[in-house]
N, C-alpha and C positions, 0 to 999 in steps of 0.2 A: 668269399663268405657264402655260407649255405643259404639257399632260398628259404622263405618262410615255410613252404610246403615240406621241404626235406628236413628242416629243423623240427617241425611238428612231428614228422615221422620218426625221427630219432628219439624224441621224448616219449612217443607212444611205445616204441620198441623197448626203451629203458623201463617203462612202467610194466610192460609185459614180463620182462625178465625178473623184475622185483617181485611181481605177483607169483611167478613160478617158484621162486625161492621160498615164498610164504606158503604156497599150496602143497608142494611136494616135500617129502622128508628125506628122500634119497636121490643121489645123482651119480652118473658116470661121466667122466671126462674122456672123450674118444677122439682119436686122430682121424682126420678126414682127408688125408692126402690121396690124390688120384681117385676120388669118389665123384662120379658124375651125377648130374642133376636127376637123371632117370633112376639111377640106383638109390639115391637119397629119397626119392619119391616112393619107391618100393619099400624101403626100410620104414618110412613114416607110416605107410599104409599097413604094413604088417604089425606095427606096434600100436596102432590106433586103439585107444581105450585102456591100454596098459602102461604106456610110457609116452613121453613127449620129447622130440628131438629139437633142440634149439641151436641153430647156427647163426652166429652174429659176428659183428666186428669185435676183434679182441680188445681194442682200446675202450670201446663202449662197455663191453662186459666187465673189464677191469674197473672202470669208473663206478659202475653200479655196485659191484661187489665191495669196492672200497667204501662206498657210502653205507652199505649194509654193515660193514665192519665197524664203522664209526658209531652206528646205532646200537652196537653191542653184540653183533654176530661174529665174534672173533674166530670161530671155527672155519670161516670161509677164506682165511688167509691162504691156506694151501691151494684152494681152488683158484684164487686170484693169481698165484704164482705159476699155476699150470697153464694160464692163458697165453700160450706162445704157439706160433705157427698155425697150422690149420686144425682147429679143434671144434668140437661141438659138445653141448651138454645134453645128456639123456636124463630127464627128470622122471621119477616114478615114485609110487607109494607101494608097489608090489614087491615081491621078493627079489633081491639082487641076483641070485643065481639064475632064476628064470629069465630075467631081462638080459643078463650076460649071454645066456644061450641063444636068445633071439638075435642079439648083436652078432655073435659068432656065425650063426646060420646065414646071415645076410652078407658076410664077408666074401668078397670075390677077388680073384687075382686080376690085376690090371696089366695091360700090355706095356712093354717097354717104350719109353719115349726118349728122345735125344736130350742129353744133359740132365737126366733124372737120376736120382740116387736109387740103387737097387733095393728092392724091398726084402730080398732074401739073399743069403750068402751063397756064393758060387765058388766051387773048388775046381781047379784045373790040374791035370796031371803034371808031375815034375817034368821040366824040360819044355813044356808047352808055353809059347808066348804069343800073345795076340798080334803083335806087330809082324810076326813072320808067318802068319797063318796062310798067306797066299804066295810065299816065296817061290814055290815051284810052278805057279800058274802065271804070275806076272813078271815081266822082265824087271831088272833092278832100277832102271832109270830111263830118261828120255833119249840117251845116246844110242839106244838100240835101234831107233828109227834111222839114224844116219848109217849105222853099220849094215842094216839090212838092205838099204837102197844105195850103196856106194857104186858106182859104175852104171846105174840106170839113169840115162838122160834122154 
């Protein structure tokens, strides 16, 4: 069970999210995969005064949006259904194209990581296969060690 301090913090964040939905008339739902904390800090700094970036727990965001839907804000159903994986809300009252341009300006390519899904499509020439990329450099298996050193005792 959550401690009293963390429970109070959850209620505070839920109230903040509810307040953002009341204060701002427009929002973007953006994907935050492979976005580091420093990059997120720079994005928030660049958007200060024009937009607000809210990153939170998906379950909590869905709960708050569901409560707002029950209070009569049925247009938020699509937003609630978009709360999957790593997302953030960008709230604004400014023009959407200007904020979208700011978001795109701050987009950076991230380095490849093990077991990560590629962010862009990659095409390889016909006949090229990754498993055989080093066939001419590496021997086929461990038996080459025995063959190379037969007779040396």
